[in-house]
N, C-alpha and C positions, 0 to 999 in steps of 0.2 A: 629347815629341810630335814627330812628323816634320814637316819643313818644308812638305810638300805639304798637310798638314792645318792647320798654323798660318796659312799665307798666306791661304787662303780665309776663315778666321775673321776675320782682321784686316780684309780687304777688306769682308766683310759687315758688320762692326761699323761701319766708316766710312760705309757706305751705309744702315744701319738706320734712321736718323732721317729719311731722305728716299728712299723706295724708287723714286722716279722718276729718281734720278740715274743717269748712265750709267757703266757699268763699262768701264774701258779695258783692252783685251786685248793680248797679245803678237802684233801683227799680222804679224810676219814668218812666223808659223806658217800663216796663212790668207790671205796677201796674194795679190791677183790683179792688182795694178797694174803697168803698164808705166811705168817711171820716165821714159821718153822722151815719154810722152803728158802734155800739160800742161792739157788742158781736158776737160770732160765730153763734148763733141762728138767730140773725137779718140778718146776711149775707146769711145764708142758706135759710131763708124765701124769700130773694130777688133774689135768683138764678132763672134763667128763667125756664119756663115750657119746658120740653123736649119732642119732638115728637118721638114716638117709632115705630118700625116695627119688623116683625117676619121674620128672614132669611129663604131663600129657603133651602130645604134638600140638604145634600152633594151629593145625587144621582141625583139632578136636573141638566139638561143641559141648563137651562135658565141663562141669565146674569142679575143680579139685577141692578137697577138704583143706589142703594146704594154702588155699587162697582165702581162707577165713581165719580171723584172729582167734587166739586162745581165750579171749575174754578180757573185759576191762578191769583195770585195777579199781579197788574200792575208792569211794570219795574220801575216806579217811586217809588212805595211802597217798592220794593225790595232794591233799592238804599238807601232809607231812614233808613232802619233797619240794624243796625250794628249787626254782628254775633259773634264778638270776645268775648263777655261776656260769651259765652258757652264753650270756650276753656278749662278753668280751671275746671269747674264742670265735663266735660267729662273725663279729666285726672284723677281726684280724684275718680270718680265712677269706672273707668277702673282699677285703682290701687286696690281698695277694692276687686273687684271680681277676679282680677288676683291672689291676695294673697290666696283667697279661692280655686281657681283652682290649685294653686301650692300645697296646702295641699292634694288635691284629687289625682292629677296626678304626683306629686313629680317630678321626673327627665324625665318624658315622654314629648312628643311633646305637646305644648299648643298653641292655638290661640284663641283670643277673639276679639270682635269688641266693644270697648268702646262706639263708637258713636251709634251703633245699640242697645246696651244695654240701653243707655240713651233714645233713641227714644221709645223703648218698654215701659219703665217705665213712660216716659212723656205722652205717648198715654193713658195709664191707668189713669194717673193723671187727664186727661180731664174729666173722668167720676166719679171722687171721690168728696166727700163732707165732711164737718165737720172735725173731728179729723184725719180721714184717709187722707184727702187732706193736712192738716197741716203737718202731719208726713212725707208724701211722698214728699211734697214740700221741707222740710228741707233736706231729704235724697238726693234730686236732687241738693242741693247746694244753695237753695234760703231761707236762714234764715235771715229774715229782722231784723234790729236793731229797727225798729219802730213797736213794739208790745205792747199790753196791757195785763192785767192779764187774759183777757177772750178769746182773739182771735189773731192769727198771721196775719201778713200782707199777703194778697193773691195776687198771680201773675196771669197774663193773660196767661194761658197755651197754648191757640191758637196762640198767638203771638210768644211765645217761640218755639212752634213746627214749625211755619213757618220759623223762623230763622234757625232752625235745617235743614229744607228742603233745604234752600239755600245752606248750606254746603254739604248736601247729593247730590245735583244736580251736583256737580263737578265730582264724579266718574260716575254717571249715564249718564252725557252728554259727558264724555270723552271717551266713548266706541269707539273702532276702531277695525275693523276685523283683522288688523295686529299689533295692539298694546295692549292697555288696554281693556280687555273684562270684563264687569260687568253686573250682573243681580240681581234682587231682587224679591222675592215672599213673600207677606205678607198676612196672613190668620187669620181670627177670626172664631172660631168654638164655637157655643152655643148649649145648650140643646134645643130639639124641643119645640116650643111654647114659648120660652123665648123672651121677647121683648127687643130690643136693641135701643139705641139712634141713630136717623138719623144723627145728626151732628157729633157724634162720628165716625160713619162709613165713612162719607164724608171727615172728617179730615185725615183719614188714607189713603184714595185713592187720589193719585196725579200722574201726568204724569211720564212715564217711569218706573212705578212700577206695577207689576201684583198683584192685590188685590182681595181677595175673602172673603165673609162673608157667612158662611153656617151653617146649623143645623145638629147636630150629636147626636145620642142616646148614652149617656155615661153609661147607666145602665149595659151594657156588655162591660167592659173596653177593653178586648182583641179585640173584634170585632170593637169597636170604633177606636182603634189604627190602625188596619188593614185598615179600611176605609180611615182614614186620610192619612196614608202612601201611599195608592194607589192614592188618590186624588193629593197629592204632586207630585208623580212621573208622573201623567198625565199632570200636569200643568207646570212642570219644568224639569230641568236636574238633580235634586237632587234625591238621594235615601232616601226614608223615613226611619228615624231611631227612630221614636217616640215609646215609650213603657211605661208600668207601669202607666196607668192613674187611678187616684182615682175615685172610683165609684160615689162619691158625687160631682164630677166636673160638672159645668154647663157652664164654659167658658174657652177657651184656646186661647192664642195669640201666633202665631208662625211667626218667621222671618227667611227666607232662603236667603242667599246671595252666589253668585258665583263670585269670584274675580280671574281673570287670568292676570298676568302681563307678557307680552311678552317683554323680555329685548332686546331692539333694538341693533343690532350689535353683539349680543352674538351668539356663535356657540357651539353646543354640542361636547364634547370630545368623540372620538371614543371608548375608553375603560373606564370602571368604574375606579374610583380613590378611594384611601384609605380615610376613614373618621373614626376618633377616637371617639368611644362612651365614653371612659374614658382613663385613662393613660395606661391601660393594654389591652383594647379590641378595635380592629378595624374591619371595614367592608368595602366593596367596593360598591360605589354608582355612579349613573350617574351624571356627572357634566357638566357645561358649562363654557365658558371663554369669556372674552371681554376685549379689550384694548382701552383706550381712556382717555379723560380728565374728571375727576370726582372730586367732592368736597370731601375733606377728612380731618380728624384730628386724632391725637393720643394723648389721655390725660388720666392720672391716670390709665394707664394700659389697656385702652379700645380703640380699633381701630374702627373708624366710617367712613363708606363710604355712600355717598348720590347718589342715582341713579334716575334720572327723568324718570317717567313712562308716563307722558303726560304733557300738559301745566299747569295743576292744581293739579296733584298728584305726590308725590315722595316717594321713598322707602329708608329707612336707614337699613344698615346691620351692626351689632355690634358684636364684639367678644373680650373677654379678651385675651390679648396677651401672658400671661405667664402661661397658664394652659390648660390641655387637657379636662377640663370639666367646666361647669358653676360654678362660685363661689357661696358661700353661700349667703343667702338673706341679711345677715348683710354687705357683701362686694360688692355685685353686685346689681345694681339698680333694683327695683321691677317694675318700670314703666318709660316710656320715660319722658324725661325732655326737656323743651324748650332750655335748655343749650346745648343739643346735636346738635341742628340745627344751632347754632351760632359758629362763629370762624372757620368754615370749609374753607379750601383753595383749589383752583384748583391744580390738580396734575395729571401727566401722570401715569396711573395705569394699571397694568395687573391683572385683577381680575378673580379668579376661585372660583366657589361656586356651591353647589348642585342644581340640578333640584328638585323642591318641588311640591308635590301634596297630600294634605291630608284634611280630613274632621273632623270638631269638632262639638259637640253638647252639650249644657248645658241648664239647667232649672234655670231661675233666681229665681223662688220660692225656689228651693232647696238651691241656694247660699245665699238667704236671711235668710233661717233657719240656715245655718252654720255661718252666720254673726250675729247670735243672734237677728235677726229681723223677726222672724217667724210671728208675728202678723201684720206686716206692711200691707200686702195684703192677710191676712188669711181669715178665714170664717166669722169673725166679721167686715171685711172691709166695709165701707160705700161707695157703688158704685151707689148711687141713680141717678146720672147724666149719668150713662152708661146704666142702665137697671132698670125698675120698677118691675122686676121679682125676686129680691133677689138672684142674681147669685153668685156662688162661683168660684173663679179662681183656676183652677187645676194646670196648668202649664203656664209658659211664656218661650217659647222655642226660643233659638237663635241657628241656625245651619249655618255653613259656609264651603264652599269649597274654598280652597286657593291654587293657583298655581303660580309658578315661572318657566318660560320656555324660551328657546333661540328663537331668531327670524329666524336664518338661512338666513336672507335676507341681503340687502345692509346696511352698517353701516350708522347711521345717522350723520349729519354734525358735531354735538358736539363731536363725537367720532373720528373724522378724523383731527381736527385742530392741528396745530403744537404747541408744548409746550417745552420750554427749560428745560433741566435737565434730570436726570436719571428717568427711569421707575420704579415705586414702585410696587413690586409684593406682592399681598395679596391673600392668599388661605384660604377659610373657610373650613377646614378639621377637625373641631371639633365642639361641640355644640356652637350655636350662637343664637342671638336674632335678631328680625327684627321689624320694625315699618313702617306703611304706614300713611302718613299725607296728609291733604288737604293744598295746598300751601298758600292760602290767609289768612286763620284763624289759621293755624297750628293745626287744630282739628285732633284728633287721630282716624283714621278709623279702622286700625287693629294693633294688637300687639301680639307678641308671642315668643316662643322659639322653636328651632329645635334641638332636641337631637338625632334623628334617622331619616334621610331623607327617609328611605325605608318603614317606617310605614305610612300607609295611614290614620289612625285615631288615 
């Protein structure tokens, strides 16, 4: 096994028992510190002057130049920058918020995107300064051992965001009308007259992503929510679900993603099949089936099947083998482990599982409050590099539409090759979990649990 695979596994093993522990990174790769600056105040004074602009109204039909990226990095720069240092922080952050969503939704369907959660918070980090920047940097997993009593080691958030974009390019560039379908809409809404950083807006705008930065009057929260929802529905396939905006809000960051995995070679079953919600209750749901060579393993009472969705994206389907319902948090993993993707062996499998289509929405601000970190990006947050208008972040919304569908087309070559031995039959007819990974970095794109395939939200 190559060193670059072994090292993340060892590090993840060491942090698996306590996913709130901070992963220490090679800071020389992403350092922004000037060693001659000895205090936070000195570093803040040396921060560059930021050009500001006022966003167009949400009712405007014009496209702003700030909604366009400054240009792509060269391919040479892309190859020089390793992205694997982000794998573990994304896992850890995803685990933290998954635990909070479990408390809120309990045994209901849950889906979250650790990588887009990370992107949202990292984007805001670009506009922070002082103690807010230090606290958020630590929360993102960059707690440097090289600190002094006055100031923490500061990272280059722009370089980290670019590394994240390299990973995110995998699903964006893997789109296929007959395979993986992926789209993303990113919006920043600010109060009228509020000045925002030009560089902040340009960093969020990059190819293959629909990005908008618009002004909204938040003094009437109900009307503001209606305007934003209508705007989202005009610009995407998403149904706007935003509600309950605080009247004191002057900034909202929203990310909407649509991920549709068309399972190559899978066919829909004509009749709905039974699905056990628990040991006493069953329903009938639409299912699909596919037979072919898949990677699989059965370990510690957990069945794991790997399904390739494209050259760079794959899906894991996971289900406890001895229960009709998901086990308790103490017995069942809270978050995917790199251990899940290792030791898989090719096997002829007849797989049957539900068709899935549901939407989830959550506010990262609300989850930070439940995580006892209400002050991290609260009203006292230092956002001087994002705006000089003393803005207050109201919500950081992540909304996703996630679908698993059959292709009904010709089977792909990987599903028709011959394989010696008996065919293993696997039927996901009780609550199960799933995880979507980027192949190169093993970064976690989506993760969740399906407890009722008929529920759309």
